[in-house]
All heavy atoms as TSV, in Angstrom:
chain	resi	resn	atom	element	x	y	z
A	1	MET	N	N	0.839	-1.170	0.000
A	1	MET	CA	C	0.000	0.000	0.000
A	1	MET	C	C	0.890	1.241	0.000
A	1	MET	O	O	1.899	1.294	0.695
A	1	MET	CB	C	-0.908	-0.019	1.228
A	1	MET	CG	C	-1.894	1.098	1.254
A	1	MET	SD	S	-3.118	0.758	2.516
A	1	MET	CE	C	-3.372	2.366	3.130
A	2	ALA	N	N	0.494	2.218	-0.744
A	2	ALA	CA	C	1.267	3.453	-0.843
A	2	ALA	C	C	1.123	4.281	0.430
A	2	ALA	O	O	0.072	4.310	1.055
A	2	ALA	CB	C	0.794	4.262	-2.040
A	3	SER	N	N	2.187	4.967	0.780
A	3	SER	CA	C	2.146	5.845	1.952
A	3	SER	C	C	1.479	7.169	1.583
A	3	SER	O	O	1.366	7.509	0.401
A	3	SER	CB	C	3.560	6.109	2.457
A	3	SER	OG	O	4.269	6.903	1.520
A	4	ASP	N	N	1.067	7.905	2.588
A	4	ASP	CA	C	0.487	9.228	2.347
A	4	ASP	C	C	1.473	10.112	1.596
A	4	ASP	O	O	1.103	10.805	0.649
A	4	ASP	CB	C	0.098	9.901	3.667
A	4	ASP	CG	C	-1.027	9.181	4.393
A	4	ASP	OD1	O	-1.670	8.302	3.789
A	4	ASP	OD2	O	-1.262	9.508	5.572
A	5	THR	N	N	2.723	10.082	2.018
A	5	THR	CA	C	3.747	10.903	1.365
A	5	THR	C	C	3.944	10.465	-0.081
A	5	THR	O	O	4.096	11.306	-0.976
A	5	THR	CB	C	5.079	10.818	2.132
A	5	THR	OG1	O	4.852	11.211	3.487
A	5	THR	CG2	C	6.137	11.719	1.517
A	6	GLY	N	N	3.902	9.168	-0.335
A	6	GLY	CA	C	4.041	8.675	-1.702
A	6	GLY	C	C	2.908	9.139	-2.598
A	6	GLY	O	O	3.135	9.541	-3.749
A	7	ILE	N	N	1.701	9.099	-2.094
A	7	ILE	CA	C	0.539	9.558	-2.854
A	7	ILE	C	C	0.644	11.049	-3.137
A	7	ILE	O	O	0.398	11.510	-4.253
A	7	ILE	CB	C	-0.764	9.224	-2.093
A	7	ILE	CG1	C	-0.948	7.704	-2.030
A	7	ILE	CG2	C	-1.969	9.900	-2.745
A	7	ILE	CD1	C	-2.015	7.246	-1.073
A	8	VAL	N	N	1.044	11.808	-2.129
A	8	VAL	CA	C	1.219	13.251	-2.292
A	8	VAL	C	C	2.289	13.538	-3.339
A	8	VAL	O	O	2.125	14.421	-4.187
A	8	VAL	CB	C	1.560	13.907	-0.937
A	8	VAL	CG1	C	2.122	15.295	-1.119
A	8	VAL	CG2	C	0.332	13.928	-0.046
A	9	ASN	N	N	3.379	12.793	-3.322
A	9	ASN	CA	C	4.450	13.018	-4.287
A	9	ASN	C	C	4.008	12.716	-5.717
A	9	ASN	O	O	4.462	13.377	-6.655
A	9	ASN	CB	C	5.697	12.224	-3.913
A	9	ASN	CG	C	6.513	12.923	-2.856
A	9	ASN	OD1	O	6.596	14.141	-2.829
A	9	ASN	ND2	N	7.114	12.154	-1.970
A	10	VAL	N	N	3.118	11.769	-5.915
A	10	VAL	CA	C	2.567	11.519	-7.255
A	10	VAL	C	C	1.813	12.752	-7.734
A	10	VAL	O	O	1.961	13.194	-8.877
A	10	VAL	CB	C	1.650	10.273	-7.259
A	10	VAL	CG1	C	0.888	10.148	-8.563
A	10	VAL	CG2	C	2.459	9.013	-6.990
A	11	ALA	N	N	1.002	13.348	-6.851
A	11	ALA	CA	C	0.253	14.554	-7.205
A	11	ALA	C	C	1.195	15.721	-7.476
A	11	ALA	O	O	1.011	16.459	-8.451
A	11	ALA	CB	C	-0.726	14.908	-6.091
A	12	LEU	N	N	2.201	15.884	-6.629
A	12	LEU	CA	C	3.153	16.980	-6.828
A	12	LEU	C	C	3.915	16.820	-8.140
A	12	LEU	O	O	4.129	17.788	-8.868
A	12	LEU	CB	C	4.129	17.056	-5.643
A	12	LEU	CG	C	3.532	17.534	-4.322
A	12	LEU	CD1	C	4.532	17.348	-3.187
A	12	LEU	CD2	C	3.067	18.973	-4.411
A	13	ARG	N	N	4.307	15.602	-8.452
A	13	ARG	CA	C	5.008	15.342	-9.707
A	13	ARG	C	C	4.106	15.658	-10.897
A	13	ARG	O	O	4.550	16.213	-11.897
A	13	ARG	CB	C	5.487	13.890	-9.757
A	13	ARG	CG	C	6.343	13.582	-10.963
A	13	ARG	CD	C	6.966	12.187	-10.932
A	13	ARG	NE	N	5.979	11.143	-10.698
A	13	ARG	CZ	C	6.023	10.291	-9.675
A	13	ARG	NH1	N	6.992	10.339	-8.792
A	13	ARG	NH2	N	5.095	9.364	-9.539
A	14	ALA	N	N	2.821	15.359	-10.793
A	14	ALA	CA	C	1.883	15.595	-11.892
A	14	ALA	C	C	1.736	17.084	-12.210
A	14	ALA	O	O	1.451	17.443	-13.360
A	14	ALA	CB	C	0.508	15.002	-11.552
A	15	ILE	N	N	1.922	17.933	-11.210
A	15	ILE	CA	C	1.801	19.375	-11.461
A	15	ILE	C	C	3.167	20.058	-11.585
A	15	ILE	O	O	3.254	21.276	-11.668
A	15	ILE	CB	C	0.958	20.079	-10.375
A	15	ILE	CG1	C	1.610	19.958	-8.998
A	15	ILE	CG2	C	-0.466	19.536	-10.368
A	15	ILE	CD1	C	0.964	20.817	-7.934
A	16	GLY	N	N	4.229	19.261	-11.580
A	16	GLY	CA	C	5.566	19.807	-11.764
A	16	GLY	C	C	6.150	20.472	-10.532
A	16	GLY	O	O	7.059	21.291	-10.640
A	17	ALA	N	N	5.653	20.121	-9.352
A	17	ALA	CA	C	6.148	20.719	-8.106
A	17	ALA	C	C	7.219	19.828	-7.483
A	17	ALA	O	O	7.324	18.645	-7.797
A	17	ALA	CB	C	4.990	20.907	-7.134
A	18	ALA	N	N	7.987	20.397	-6.581
A	18	ALA	CA	C	9.052	19.662	-5.901
A	18	ALA	C	C	8.465	18.615	-4.962
A	18	ALA	O	O	7.463	18.854	-4.287
A	18	ALA	CB	C	9.927	20.636	-5.113
A	19	ARG	N	N	9.113	17.452	-4.924
A	19	ARG	CA	C	8.683	16.370	-4.041
A	19	ARG	C	C	9.020	16.690	-2.592
A	19	ARG	O	O	9.832	17.555	-2.304
A	19	ARG	CB	C	9.379	15.068	-4.464
A	19	ARG	CG	C	8.979	14.629	-5.867
A	19	ARG	CD	C	9.674	13.362	-6.250
A	19	ARG	NE	N	9.190	12.311	-5.332
A	19	ARG	CZ	C	9.692	11.088	-5.294
A	19	ARG	NH1	N	10.679	10.736	-6.064
A	19	ARG	NH2	N	9.200	10.203	-4.453
A	20	ILE	N	N	8.371	15.962	-1.688
A	20	ILE	CA	C	8.613	16.143	-0.260
A	20	ILE	C	C	9.072	14.818	0.342
A	20	ILE	O	O	8.894	13.757	-0.262
A	20	ILE	CB	C	7.353	16.661	0.464
A	20	ILE	CG1	C	6.212	15.649	0.369
A	20	ILE	CG2	C	6.926	18.014	-0.084
A	20	ILE	CD1	C	4.990	15.976	1.207
A	21	THR	N	N	9.641	14.874	1.532
A	21	THR	CA	C	10.042	13.650	2.219
A	21	THR	C	C	9.084	13.298	3.351
A	21	THR	O	O	9.066	12.178	3.832
A	21	THR	CB	C	11.471	13.772	2.791
A	21	THR	OG1	O	11.527	14.889	3.662
A	21	THR	CG2	C	12.483	13.938	1.669
A	22	SER	N	N	8.282	14.281	3.774
A	22	SER	CA	C	7.330	14.070	4.863
A	22	SER	C	C	6.258	15.145	4.796
A	22	SER	O	O	6.535	16.279	4.382
A	22	SER	CB	C	8.069	14.157	6.197
A	22	SER	OG	O	7.174	14.286	7.269
A	23	LEU	N	N	5.051	14.808	5.218
A	23	LEU	CA	C	3.980	15.809	5.257
A	23	LEU	C	C	4.243	16.871	6.322
A	23	LEU	O	O	3.675	17.955	6.273
A	23	LEU	CB	C	2.627	15.137	5.513
A	23	LEU	CG	C	2.043	14.364	4.339
A	23	LEU	CD1	C	0.819	13.578	4.769
A	23	LEU	CD2	C	1.701	15.289	3.194
A	24	THR	N	N	5.114	16.574	7.262
A	24	THR	CA	C	5.443	17.533	8.322
A	24	THR	C	C	6.852	18.087	8.155
A	24	THR	O	O	7.476	18.511	9.126
A	24	THR	CB	C	5.306	16.859	9.704
A	24	THR	OG1	O	6.155	15.705	9.752
A	24	THR	CG2	C	3.870	16.463	9.977
A	25	GLN	N	N	7.322	18.119	6.944
A	25	GLN	CA	C	8.685	18.541	6.636
A	25	GLN	C	C	8.939	20.011	6.929
A	25	GLN	O	O	10.065	20.413	7.163
A	25	GLN	CB	C	8.963	18.237	5.159
A	25	GLN	CG	C	10.362	18.463	4.688
A	25	GLN	CD	C	10.537	18.032	3.243
A	25	GLN	OE1	O	9.678	17.381	2.666
A	25	GLN	NE2	N	11.645	18.415	2.656
A	26	GLY	N	N	7.913	20.844	6.923
A	26	GLY	CA	C	8.074	22.257	7.238
A	26	GLY	C	C	8.415	23.137	6.047
A	26	GLY	O	O	8.852	24.266	6.225
A	27	ILE	N	N	8.193	22.646	4.836
A	27	ILE	CA	C	8.375	23.474	3.645
A	27	ILE	C	C	7.013	23.739	3.036
A	27	ILE	O	O	6.024	23.083	3.377
A	27	ILE	CB	C	9.339	22.820	2.614
A	27	ILE	CG1	C	8.766	21.496	2.100
A	27	ILE	CG2	C	10.730	22.654	3.196
A	27	ILE	CD1	C	9.558	20.893	0.951
A	28	LYS	N	N	6.945	24.690	2.112
A	28	LYS	CA	C	5.672	25.150	1.561
A	28	LYS	C	C	4.818	24.002	1.001
A	28	LYS	O	O	3.642	23.875	1.353
A	28	LYS	CB	C	5.930	26.197	0.480
A	28	LYS	CG	C	4.687	26.824	-0.087
A	28	LYS	CD	C	5.034	27.892	-1.111
A	28	LYS	CE	C	3.787	28.499	-1.703
A	28	LYS	NZ	N	4.084	29.535	-2.683
A	29	ASN	N	N	5.386	23.168	0.138
A	29	ASN	CA	C	4.606	22.079	-0.466
A	29	ASN	C	C	4.106	21.097	0.596
A	29	ASN	O	O	2.959	20.646	0.551
A	29	ASN	CB	C	5.426	21.327	-1.506
A	29	ASN	CG	C	5.595	22.096	-2.784
A	29	ASN	OD1	O	4.960	23.124	-2.989
A	29	ASN	ND2	N	6.458	21.622	-3.655
A	30	ALA	N	N	4.950	20.751	1.550
A	30	ALA	CA	C	4.552	19.810	2.596
A	30	ALA	C	C	3.461	20.401	3.481
A	30	ALA	O	O	2.485	19.715	3.807
A	30	ALA	CB	C	5.764	19.415	3.431
A	31	ASP	N	N	3.624	21.654	3.858
A	31	ASP	CA	C	2.615	22.294	4.705
A	31	ASP	C	C	1.258	22.346	4.011
A	31	ASP	O	O	0.226	22.039	4.614
A	31	ASP	CB	C	3.046	23.715	5.090
A	31	ASP	CG	C	4.225	23.732	6.040
A	31	ASP	OD1	O	4.513	22.685	6.662
A	31	ASP	OD2	O	4.862	24.796	6.157
A	32	PHE	N	N	1.259	22.725	2.736
A	32	PHE	CA	C	0.003	22.812	1.990
A	32	PHE	C	C	-0.653	21.445	1.869
A	32	PHE	O	O	-1.849	21.288	2.142
A	32	PHE	CB	C	0.257	23.407	0.601
A	32	PHE	CG	C	-0.983	23.464	-0.240
A	32	PHE	CD1	C	-1.959	24.408	0.016
A	32	PHE	CD2	C	-1.182	22.572	-1.282
A	32	PHE	CE1	C	-3.121	24.459	-0.751
A	32	PHE	CE2	C	-2.332	22.608	-2.043
A	32	PHE	CZ	C	-3.303	23.549	-1.774
A	33	MET	N	N	0.117	20.448	1.479
A	33	MET	CA	C	-0.452	19.113	1.300
A	33	MET	C	C	-0.902	18.519	2.631
A	33	MET	O	O	-1.911	17.820	2.694
A	33	MET	CB	C	0.557	18.196	0.607
A	33	MET	CG	C	0.898	18.643	-0.807
A	33	MET	SD	S	-0.537	18.828	-1.895
A	33	MET	CE	C	-0.789	17.142	-2.386
A	34	ASN	N	N	-0.189	18.810	3.698
A	34	ASN	CA	C	-0.588	18.338	5.015
A	34	ASN	C	C	-1.932	18.934	5.420
A	34	ASN	O	O	-2.758	18.264	6.043
A	34	ASN	CB	C	0.483	18.685	6.052
A	34	ASN	CG	C	0.247	17.995	7.371
A	34	ASN	OD1	O	-0.159	16.844	7.426
A	34	ASN	ND2	N	0.510	18.705	8.445
A	35	ASP	N	N	-2.168	20.183	5.039
A	35	ASP	CA	C	-3.434	20.849	5.367
A	35	ASP	C	C	-4.629	20.239	4.636
A	35	ASP	O	O	-5.722	20.178	5.192
A	35	ASP	CB	C	-3.368	22.343	5.023
A	35	ASP	CG	C	-2.519	23.134	5.992
A	35	ASP	OD1	O	-2.229	22.634	7.097
A	35	ASP	OD2	O	-2.132	24.273	5.643
A	36	ILE	N	N	-4.438	19.802	3.392
A	36	ILE	CA	C	-5.587	19.364	2.592
A	36	ILE	C	C	-5.687	17.850	2.390
A	36	ILE	O	O	-6.722	17.363	1.961
A	36	ILE	CB	C	-5.597	20.049	1.211
A	36	ILE	CG1	C	-4.418	19.577	0.345
A	36	ILE	CG2	C	-5.631	21.550	1.350
A	36	ILE	CD1	C	-4.545	19.919	-1.115
A	37	TYR	N	N	-4.643	17.106	2.701
A	37	TYR	CA	C	-4.601	15.684	2.339
A	37	TYR	C	C	-5.783	14.881	2.892
A	37	TYR	O	O	-6.471	14.188	2.146
A	37	TYR	CB	C	-3.284	15.033	2.774
A	37	TYR	CG	C	-3.226	13.580	2.412
A	37	TYR	CD1	C	-3.002	13.188	1.101
A	37	TYR	CD2	C	-3.449	12.596	3.362
A	37	TYR	CE1	C	-2.976	11.865	0.747
A	37	TYR	CE2	C	-3.430	11.256	3.017
A	37	TYR	CZ	C	-3.194	10.892	1.718
A	37	TYR	OH	O	-3.179	9.572	1.364
A	38	ALA	N	N	-6.022	14.932	4.177
A	38	ALA	CA	C	-7.089	14.119	4.781
A	38	ALA	C	C	-8.458	14.464	4.203
A	38	ALA	O	O	-9.264	13.567	3.914
A	38	ALA	CB	C	-7.088	14.281	6.294
A	39	GLU	N	N	-8.724	15.743	4.018
A	39	GLU	CA	C	-10.019	16.162	3.471
A	39	GLU	C	C	-10.204	15.662	2.038
A	39	GLU	O	O	-11.257	15.119	1.689
A	39	GLU	CB	C	-10.124	17.686	3.511
A	39	GLU	CG	C	-11.431	18.225	2.984
A	39	GLU	CD	C	-11.490	19.740	3.029
A	39	GLU	OE1	O	-10.669	20.384	3.692
A	39	GLU	OE2	O	-12.393	20.287	2.378
A	40	VAL	N	N	-9.195	15.823	1.215
A	40	VAL	CA	C	-9.282	15.384	-0.175
A	40	VAL	C	C	-9.381	13.862	-0.249
A	40	VAL	O	O	-10.182	13.311	-1.010
A	40	VAL	CB	C	-8.080	15.907	-0.991
A	40	VAL	CG1	C	-8.035	15.282	-2.380
A	40	VAL	CG2	C	-8.123	17.418	-1.082
A	41	ARG	N	N	-8.594	13.148	0.573
A	41	ARG	CA	C	-8.662	11.681	0.605
A	41	ARG	C	C	-10.078	11.217	0.931
A	41	ARG	O	O	-10.633	10.343	0.251
A	41	ARG	CB	C	-7.674	11.146	1.643
A	41	ARG	CG	C	-7.712	9.627	1.780
A	41	ARG	CD	C	-7.179	9.171	3.123
A	41	ARG	NE	N	-7.943	9.786	4.201
A	41	ARG	CZ	C	-7.411	10.145	5.361
A	41	ARG	NH1	N	-6.134	9.985	5.591
A	41	ARG	NH2	N	-8.171	10.687	6.294
A	42	ASP	N	N	-10.678	11.806	1.950
A	42	ASP	CA	C	-12.027	11.415	2.350
A	42	ASP	C	C	-13.049	11.715	1.255
A	42	ASP	O	O	-13.949	10.908	1.000
A	42	ASP	CB	C	-12.419	12.104	3.648
A	42	ASP	CG	C	-11.585	11.632	4.834
A	42	ASP	OD1	O	-10.876	10.601	4.695
A	42	ASP	OD2	O	-11.636	12.288	5.884
A	43	GLU	N	N	-12.912	12.852	0.579
A	43	GLU	CA	C	-13.827	13.194	-0.510
A	43	GLU	C	C	-13.720	12.191	-1.655
A	43	GLU	O	O	-14.731	11.759	-2.215
A	43	GLU	CB	C	-13.536	14.603	-1.033
A	43	GLU	CG	C	-13.980	15.697	-0.099
A	43	GLU	CD	C	-13.630	17.082	-0.619
A	43	GLU	OE1	O	-13.301	17.221	-1.815
A	43	GLU	OE2	O	-13.687	18.032	0.180
A	44	VAL	N	N	-12.507	11.793	-2.002
A	44	VAL	CA	C	-12.315	10.829	-3.084
A	44	VAL	C	C	-12.891	9.471	-2.694
A	44	VAL	O	O	-13.545	8.810	-3.506
A	44	VAL	CB	C	-10.820	10.707	-3.471
A	44	VAL	CG1	C	-10.579	9.545	-4.411
A	44	VAL	CG2	C	-10.337	12.006	-4.101
A	45	LEU	N	N	-12.698	9.055	-1.470
A	45	LEU	CA	C	-13.245	7.772	-1.022
A	45	LEU	C	C	-14.771	7.773	-1.051
A	45	LEU	O	O	-15.400	6.747	-1.318
A	45	LEU	CB	C	-12.747	7.432	0.379
A	45	LEU	CG	C	-11.288	7.013	0.465
A	45	LEU	CD1	C	-10.870	6.865	1.920
A	45	LEU	CD2	C	-11.030	5.732	-0.300
A	46	GLU	N	N	-15.380	8.926	-0.803
A	46	GLU	CA	C	-16.841	9.024	-0.802
A	46	GLU	C	C	-17.429	9.103	-2.208
A	46	GLU	O	O	-18.631	8.900	-2.388
A	46	GLU	CB	C	-17.283	10.251	-0.005
A	46	GLU	CG	C	-17.028	10.112	1.478
A	46	GLU	CD	C	-17.311	11.385	2.251
A	46	GLU	OE1	O	-17.744	12.382	1.635
A	46	GLU	OE2	O	-17.086	11.385	3.471
A	47	MET	N	N	-16.603	9.362	-3.221
A	47	MET	CA	C	-17.092	9.534	-4.584
A	47	MET	C	C	-17.493	8.222	-5.257
A	47	MET	O	O	-18.203	8.234	-6.261
A	47	MET	CB	C	-16.026	10.230	-5.439
A	47	MET	CG	C	-15.790	11.676	-5.044
A	47	MET	SD	S	-14.364	12.422	-5.863
A	47	MET	CE	C	-14.888	12.422	-7.567
A	48	HIS	N	N	-17.064	7.095	-4.733
A	48	HIS	CA	C	-17.289	5.817	-5.391
A	48	HIS	C	C	-17.350	4.718	-4.334
A	48	HIS	O	O	-16.672	4.816	-3.321
A	48	HIS	CB	C	-16.134	5.551	-6.366
A	48	HIS	CG	C	-16.260	4.280	-7.129
A	48	HIS	ND1	N	-17.112	4.154	-8.198
A	48	HIS	CD2	C	-15.658	3.088	-6.980
A	48	HIS	CE1	C	-17.012	2.919	-8.682
A	48	HIS	NE2	N	-16.138	2.259	-7.957
A	49	PRO	N	N	-18.132	3.676	-4.557
A	49	PRO	CA	C	-18.169	2.582	-3.574
A	49	PRO	C	C	-16.957	1.639	-3.732
A	49	PRO	O	O	-17.065	0.521	-4.213
A	49	PRO	CB	C	-19.489	1.867	-3.896
A	49	PRO	CG	C	-19.695	2.114	-5.347
A	49	PRO	CD	C	-19.134	3.498	-5.611
A	50	TRP	N	N	-15.797	2.121	-3.361
A	50	TRP	CA	C	-14.554	1.356	-3.503
A	50	TRP	C	C	-14.644	0.057	-2.707
A	50	TRP	O	O	-15.058	0.060	-1.561
A	50	TRP	CB	C	-13.377	2.180	-3.000
A	50	TRP	CG	C	-13.256	3.510	-3.646
A	50	TRP	CD1	C	-13.665	4.704	-3.139
A	50	TRP	CD2	C	-12.706	3.798	-4.933
A	50	TRP	NE1	N	-13.394	5.718	-4.020
A	50	TRP	CE2	C	-12.805	5.191	-5.132
A	50	TRP	CE3	C	-12.139	3.019	-5.932
A	50	TRP	CZ2	C	-12.354	5.814	-6.284
A	50	TRP	CZ3	C	-11.686	3.644	-7.079
A	50	TRP	CH2	C	-11.797	5.018	-7.249
A	51	ASN	N	N	-14.223	-1.050	-3.293
A	51	ASN	CA	C	-14.245	-2.330	-2.595
A	51	ASN	C	C	-13.368	-2.327	-1.347
A	51	ASN	O	O	-13.725	-2.910	-0.326
A	51	ASN	CB	C	-13.789	-3.459	-3.522
A	51	ASN	CG	C	-14.803	-3.763	-4.592
A	51	ASN	OD1	O	-15.978	-3.468	-4.437
A	51	ASN	ND2	N	-14.358	-4.331	-5.688
A	52	PHE	N	N	-12.224	-1.674	-1.408
A	52	PHE	CA	C	-11.304	-1.684	-0.279
A	52	PHE	C	C	-11.714	-0.726	0.831
A	52	PHE	O	O	-11.161	-0.782	1.927
A	52	PHE	CB	C	-9.885	-1.335	-0.743
A	52	PHE	CG	C	-9.729	0.087	-1.214
A	52	PHE	CD1	C	-9.437	1.095	-0.317
A	52	PHE	CD2	C	-9.893	0.414	-2.551
A	52	PHE	CE1	C	-9.291	2.406	-0.749
A	52	PHE	CE2	C	-9.754	1.709	-2.991
A	52	PHE	CZ	C	-9.444	2.707	-2.089
A	53	ALA	N	N	-12.662	0.143	0.564
A	53	ALA	CA	C	-13.033	1.168	1.540
A	53	ALA	C	C	-14.395	0.894	2.154
A	53	ALA	O	O	-14.996	1.775	2.747
A	53	ALA	CB	C	-13.021	2.545	0.879
A	54	THR	N	N	-14.881	-0.302	2.027
A	54	THR	CA	C	-16.161	-0.657	2.624
A	54	THR	C	C	-15.949	-1.786	3.621
A	54	THR	O	O	-15.011	-2.563	3.517
A	54	THR	CB	C	-17.184	-1.107	1.565
A	54	THR	OG1	O	-16.658	-2.229	0.870
A	54	THR	CG2	C	-17.493	-0.002	0.583
A	55	ALA	N	N	-16.813	-1.860	4.563
A	55	ALA	CA	C	-16.746	-2.926	5.563
A	55	ALA	C	C	-18.149	-3.484	5.730
A	55	ALA	O	O	-19.145	-2.788	5.561
A	55	ALA	CB	C	-16.234	-2.393	6.886
A	56	SER	N	N	-18.219	-4.747	6.038
A	56	SER	CA	C	-19.524	-5.329	6.312
A	56	SER	C	C	-19.415	-6.188	7.561
A	56	SER	O	O	-18.378	-6.768	7.848
A	56	SER	CB	C	-20.012	-6.160	5.121
A	56	SER	OG	O	-19.078	-7.160	4.804
A	57	VAL	N	N	-20.493	-6.211	8.295
A	57	VAL	CA	C	-20.555	-7.003	9.521
A	57	VAL	C	C	-21.884	-7.722	9.566
A	57	VAL	O	O	-22.880	-7.282	8.981
A	57	VAL	CB	C	-20.399	-6.120	10.780
A	57	VAL	CG1	C	-19.023	-5.486	10.844
A	57	VAL	CG2	C	-21.464	-5.068	10.863
A	58	LYS	N	N	-21.904	-8.828	10.230
A	58	LYS	CA	C	-23.156	-9.558	10.414
A	58	LYS	C	C	-23.819	-9.028	11.684
A	58	LYS	O	O	-23.227	-9.047	12.767
A	58	LYS	CB	C	-22.893	-11.058	10.543
A	58	LYS	CG	C	-24.146	-11.864	10.605
A	58	LYS	CD	C	-23.864	-13.341	10.484
A	58	LYS	CE	C	-25.190	-14.068	10.474
A	58	LYS	NZ	N	-25.078	-15.372	9.887
A	59	LEU	N	N	-25.036	-8.514	11.534
A	59	LEU	CA	C	-25.746	-7.937	12.650
A	59	LEU	C	C	-26.474	-9.023	13.438
A	59	LEU	O	O	-26.969	-9.995	12.857
A	59	LEU	CB	C	-26.733	-6.892	12.167
A	59	LEU	CG	C	-26.146	-5.718	11.410
A	59	LEU	CD1	C	-27.242	-4.800	10.895
A	59	LEU	CD2	C	-25.171	-4.956	12.291
A	60	ALA	N	N	-26.561	-8.842	14.718
A	60	ALA	CA	C	-27.309	-9.776	15.561
A	60	ALA	C	C	-28.798	-9.588	15.330
A	60	ALA	O	O	-29.276	-8.471	15.125
A	60	ALA	CB	C	-26.967	-9.526	17.021
A	61	GLN	N	N	-29.529	-10.680	15.360
A	61	GLN	CA	C	-30.971	-10.606	15.167
A	61	GLN	C	C	-31.618	-10.058	16.441
A	61	GLN	O	O	-31.239	-10.425	17.546
A	61	GLN	CB	C	-31.531	-11.991	14.867
A	61	GLN	CG	C	-32.989	-11.993	14.511
A	61	GLN	CD	C	-33.458	-13.357	14.030
A	61	GLN	OE1	O	-32.688	-14.307	13.979
A	61	GLN	NE2	N	-34.724	-13.437	13.700
A	62	THR	N	N	-32.598	-9.170	16.253
A	62	THR	CA	C	-33.300	-8.612	17.420
A	62	THR	C	C	-34.459	-9.529	17.809
A	62	THR	O	O	-34.903	-10.363	17.029
A	62	THR	CB	C	-33.836	-7.208	17.113
A	62	THR	OG1	O	-34.786	-7.297	16.072
A	62	THR	CG2	C	-32.718	-6.264	16.737
A	63	ALA	N	N	-34.961	-9.334	19.001
A	63	ALA	CA	C	-36.061	-10.154	19.494
A	63	ALA	C	C	-37.381	-9.794	18.839
A	63	ALA	O	O	-38.313	-10.590	18.828
A	63	ALA	CB	C	-36.184	-10.007	21.014
A	64	THR	N	N	-37.483	-8.596	18.266
A	64	THR	CA	C	-38.752	-8.181	17.672
A	64	THR	C	C	-38.764	-8.395	16.194
A	64	THR	O	O	-37.891	-8.250	15.462
A	64	THR	CB	C	-39.036	-6.707	17.967
A	64	THR	OG1	O	-37.936	-5.922	17.510
A	64	THR	CG2	C	-39.262	-6.496	19.442
């Protein structure tokens, strides 16, 4: 599975920006991506019923 930093670096490379070594690196690109990463990740996960992002459980039967 790709790391958060790895995913961010793919996006940065796609727009021609400098790569980072950590989301908390303290440089402009890292600070910006650290601010938006979780929100954007959650929005993308909600856009489609991804197989890896769903969970199912067997519910107990109620008495009624």
